[in-house]
C-alpha positions as a printed Julia matrix, in Angstrom:
327×3 Matrix{Float64}:
   0.07   0.28    0.09
   1.19   3.55   -0.81
   2.68   5.4     1.93
   1.85   9.16    1.34
   4.46  11.45    3.09
   2.81  13.72    5.62
   2.52  17.37    4.5
   3.82  20.21    5.85
   0.45  22.25    6.37
  -3.17  21.08    7.71
  -5.45  19.33    4.98
  -8.83  20.5     4.94
 -11.33  17.69    4.7
 -14.37  18.28    2.43
 -16.92  16.12    4.86
 -16.43  18.48    7.63
 -16.97  22.16    5.91
 -19.51  24.3     7.3
 -21.5   27.26    5.59
 -19.88  30.66    6.16
 -20.9   34.24    5.04
 -20.99  34.54    1.53
 -18.15  37.3     0.01
 -18.61  36.79   -3.46
 -14.79  35.19   -4.24
 -13.27  34.46   -7.14
 -11.87  31.05   -7.08
 -10.06  28.82   -9.03
  -8.94  24.94   -9.05
  -6.06  22.69  -10.17
  -2.91  21.25   -8.38
  -0.82  23.68   -9.47
   2.75  21.83   -8.66
   5.32  23.7    -8.78
   3.71  27.15   -9.62
   5.51  27.26  -12.61
   5.43  30.35  -15.28
   2.03  29.36  -16.74
   0.44  29.01  -12.74
   1.99  32.16  -11.9
   0.13  34.34  -15.35
  -3.05  32.93  -14.89
  -3.23  33.44  -10.94
  -1.51  37.11  -11.74
  -4.34  37.59  -14.45
  -6.94  36.28  -11.93
  -5.6   38.46   -8.85
  -5.75  41.57  -10.99
  -9.03  41.33  -12.13
 -10.68  40.14   -8.79
  -9.21  42.68   -6.84
 -10.45  45.16   -9.58
 -13.55  44.29   -8.56
 -12.72  43.96   -5.16
 -13.44  40.0    -4.92
 -10.96  38.05   -2.46
  -9.0   35.44   -4.53
  -9.32  31.6    -3.19
  -7.11  29.38   -4.94
  -8.66  25.24   -4.15
  -5.64  22.43   -4.43
  -5.39  18.7    -3.24
  -3.29  16.77   -1.3
  -2.33  13.95   -2.08
  -2.16  14.71   -5.71
  -4.92  12.9    -7.77
  -2.32  11.62  -10.36
  -0.59  10.49   -6.74
  -3.46   8.76   -5.7
  -5.02   6.75   -8.48
  -1.77   5.35   -9.73
   0.16   4.76   -6.27
   3.01   6.56   -7.72
   5.63   5.37   -5.04
   8.43   7.7    -6.27
   9.03  11.46   -4.86
   6.88  13.32   -7.37
   6.05  16.53   -6.1
   7.77  20.13   -6.94
   6.53  21.75   -4.45
   5.6   20.8    -0.76
   2.06  21.83    0.18
   3.2   24.56    2.3
   5.82  25.73   -0.39
   3.13  25.69   -3.12
   0.65  27.74   -0.24
   3.38  30.28   -0.12
   4.02  30.22   -3.52
   0.49  30.76   -4.58
   0.05  33.6    -1.78
   3.29  35.69   -3.27
   1.59  36.25   -6.31
  -1.75  38.04   -4.72
  -3.73  34.97   -3.21
  -6.31  35.68   -0.28
  -6.48  32.32    0.27
  -5.46  29.03   -0.56
  -7.75  25.83    0.48
  -5.79  22.23    0.08
  -8.28  19.52    0.41
  -7.81  15.9     1.16
  -7.71  13.82   -2.13
  -9.48  10.19   -1.04
 -11.81   7.74   -2.1
 -14.81   9.86   -1.01
 -13.36  13.52   -2.52
 -12.53  11.23   -5.69
 -16.53  10.78   -6.06
 -17.81  13.98   -5.74
 -20.01  15.46   -8.43
 -19.35  18.43   -9.82
 -22.39  20.14   -8.54
 -22.28  19.04   -5.14
 -18.55  20.16   -4.77
 -19.1   23.46   -6.4
 -22.39  24.13   -4.5
 -20.28  23.53   -1.29
 -17.57  26.03   -2.5
 -20.29  28.51   -2.77
 -21.9   27.68    0.6
 -18.07  27.38    2.66
 -15.99  29.76    0.54
 -18.32  32.5    -1.39
 -17.92  30.97   -4.6
 -19.18  34.23   -7.35
 -16.97  33.46  -10.33
 -15.01  30.18  -10.99
 -11.75  30.78  -13.03
 -10.82  27.9   -15.13
  -8.58  27.17  -18.63
 -10.01  26.41  -21.68
  -8.88  22.61  -21.01
 -10.29  22.31  -17.78
 -13.02  19.54  -16.48
 -13.82  18.5   -12.95
 -14.73  15.64  -11.1
 -14.35  11.7   -11.99
 -13.95  10.78  -15.72
 -13.75  14.93  -16.46
 -17.54  15.0   -16.52
 -17.43  18.43  -15.28
 -16.85  20.36  -18.53
 -17.07  23.97  -19.27
 -20.36  23.56  -20.63
 -21.61  21.38  -17.42
 -19.86  23.98  -15.08
 -21.43  26.97  -16.87
 -25.35  25.17  -16.43
 -24.36  24.59  -12.54
 -23.42  28.11  -12.21
 -26.48  29.42  -13.65
 -28.83  27.06  -11.35
 -26.6   28.41   -8.04
 -25.83  31.6    -8.84
 -21.98  31.73   -9.75
 -20.57  32.68  -13.33
 -17.81  30.23  -14.6
 -15.05  32.31  -16.4
 -12.34  30.74  -19.17
  -8.88  32.07  -19.2
  -7.06  31.5   -22.37
  -4.23  29.77  -22.92
  -1.04  32.21  -22.29
   1.58  32.35  -24.63
   5.01  32.8   -23.04
   6.97  32.57  -26.04
   6.03  29.45  -27.42
   7.66  27.74  -24.66
   6.16  24.31  -23.24
   4.8   24.63  -19.76
   3.61  22.33  -17.68
   4.97  20.62  -14.38
   5.17  17.14  -16.19
   8.39  18.89  -18.48
   9.61  20.37  -15.28
   9.93  16.87  -13.84
  11.64  15.53  -17.06
  14.47  18.03  -17.21
  15.06  17.34  -13.3
  15.32  13.54  -14.09
  17.78  14.39  -16.98
  19.68  17.07  -14.25
  18.74  19.93  -15.73
  17.75  22.03  -13.48
  18.88  25.18  -15.36
  15.85  24.2   -17.7
  13.69  23.75  -14.93
  14.37  26.76  -13.56
  13.68  28.35  -16.85
  10.02  27.19  -16.6
   9.57  27.62  -12.76
  10.85  31.38  -13.16
  13.23  30.77  -10.28
  15.69  28.23   -8.98
  14.38  24.75   -8.07
  14.84  24.27   -4.19
  15.03  21.33   -1.73
  14.65  22.58    1.61
  15.33  20.46    4.89
  17.03  20.28    8.19
  20.54  19.68    8.95
  21.03  16.11   10.37
  24.16  14.1    11.31
  25.65  11.56    8.88
  28.47   9.18    9.39
  31.25  12.38    9.39
  33.24  10.87    7.13
  33.73  13.91    4.95
  34.49  15.98    7.98
  37.01  13.42    8.58
  39.13  13.76    5.46
  38.79  17.97    5.48
  35.33  18.16    3.24
  32.54  18.39    5.68
  29.06  18.54    4.3
  25.87  19.36    5.46
  23.38  15.97    5.05
  19.75  17.16    4.28
  17.0   15.59    5.75
  13.98  17.11    3.25
  10.51  16.24    2.72
  10.26  12.75    1.31
   7.84  13.54   -1.45
   9.56  16.32   -2.53
  11.13  15.14   -6.37
  14.94  15.45   -6.11
  17.12  16.19   -9.48
  18.87  13.52  -10.94
  21.66  11.96   -9.23
  25.02  13.88   -9.43
  27.13  16.94   -8.64
  25.33  20.35   -8.81
  26.2   24.22   -8.19
  24.36  25.3    -5.05
  22.77  28.37   -3.86
  22.54  27.62    0.24
  20.45  29.66    2.28
  21.25  29.7     5.66
  19.28  31.51    8.48
  22.23  33.7     9.03
  22.96  34.49    5.43
  23.59  32.85    1.44
  26.35  30.51    0.61
  28.11  29.12   -2.08
  27.96  25.69   -2.02
  28.64  22.07   -4.0
  25.57  19.44   -3.8
  25.31  15.88   -4.23
  22.47  14.04   -5.02
  23.13  10.37   -4.58
  24.28   7.14   -2.95
  27.86   8.18   -1.99
  29.22   5.06   -3.91
  33.3    5.43   -2.84
  32.12   5.12    0.95
  29.27   3.94    1.27
  27.12   3.25   -1.44
  23.48   3.98    0.43
  20.36   1.99   -0.75
  18.36   6.0    -1.33
  19.68   8.67   -2.23
  20.65  11.58    0.09
  21.35  15.07   -0.31
  24.39  16.86    1.28
  26.42  19.79    0.22
  30.01  21.49    0.91
  29.52  25.09    1.78
  32.42  26.99    0.03
  34.42  29.06    2.61
  32.37  28.0     5.75
  32.84  26.29    9.07
  30.39  26.93   11.38
  28.18  24.16   13.39
  24.81  24.27   11.53
  23.16  20.96   12.56
  19.47  21.03   13.66
  18.98  23.96   11.54
  16.77  24.13    8.16
  18.62  25.42    5.48
  17.19  25.41    1.4
  19.05  24.58   -1.57
  18.47  26.39   -4.67
  19.87  24.14   -7.75
  21.96  26.42  -10.36
  23.66  23.56  -12.44
  24.86  20.53  -12.77
  28.92  19.54  -12.17
  28.7   16.03  -13.19
  27.47  12.58  -12.4
  28.0   11.1    -9.17
  31.07   8.43   -9.43
  32.84   5.64   -7.55
  36.53   6.75   -6.79
  39.46   4.45   -6.18
  40.41   5.83   -3.18
  40.5    9.35   -0.56
  43.12  10.8    -3.07
  41.44  10.79   -5.89
  38.14  11.75   -4.46
  39.59  14.57   -3.31
  41.18  15.5    -6.1
  38.15  15.86   -8.13
  36.47  17.7    -5.34
  39.49  20.38   -6.13
  37.99  20.58   -9.86
  34.39  20.64   -8.63
  34.94  23.63   -6.75
  37.01  25.3    -9.47
  33.94  24.58  -12.04
  31.39  25.87   -9.35
  33.01  28.64   -8.9
  33.05  29.49  -12.46
  29.26  29.01  -12.52
  28.95  31.33   -9.71
  31.38  33.99  -11.38
  30.43  33.98  -14.88
  26.46  32.93  -14.97
  24.81  35.5   -13.47
  21.5   34.71  -15.44
  21.1   31.54  -13.61
  22.71  32.62  -10.41
  20.71  35.99  -10.11
  17.31  33.77  -10.58
  14.4   34.36   -7.14
  14.64  31.92   -4.98
  11.09  30.45   -3.83
   9.11  32.32   -0.91
């Protein structure tokens, strides 16, 4: 049976909603995984129009992702944790993000039941969806069906046309494919920000410190998709500032050959104790594949080469290093 990672925010159970005063809200519905440039363009336009009409903007999303729920996908899937997604959407001017628990009961809801409840509990006045949107099991809630429901229950349905961002193919699936190839710079182009992984610094084997290359091991949310196994130039965001780092995503075959990939970062020109601190790694560019070395000397020689490569990335590719971080 699929084990679903615990989310980093409270997930709302649709069955326990209660009526509340109506406030004529503008609401959109979707997965919004990663909140990429396409999502951002839609949300910004929606916020601009809704606030001009003094309507609050609410985003309805789900956890787990319906794809994960229906396919029992066991691999780490999400481009954003639920908490990251909420912060990313709020940073665009959204007034409230509601994340519903997606389970068998929720999956069986008919569109009318769902939308009437949104009207009663969240003041649905205008439903904003894309032109290819469909709601509910078997995509039965097509745009004509939604408009019919809206006429019966006094809310309007507005469709947003495809937003052309220079012919770029924008999708969460495409971003996952880039990450699977280690192309974190290409993923950043679609996200409009560097891809990031956040976690608490925990104790590892301390082997790196023993050979003069101390690394910080990250305990990250297990549902978060990692870039492909390899070594990356990363921006390291600590409570005390931002530093340059070299991050390994992989199995440490030279010393341990672990069963599961881990994330560890060597922070350049840094020697503080940061165990227990939560840090964020912004992935800038892949340096190389993970390798198994013949011994410590060969490993240390490669680390020196990695440092030089990382420094060139940090110094000479401002288009990548100056991309914003996630909210």
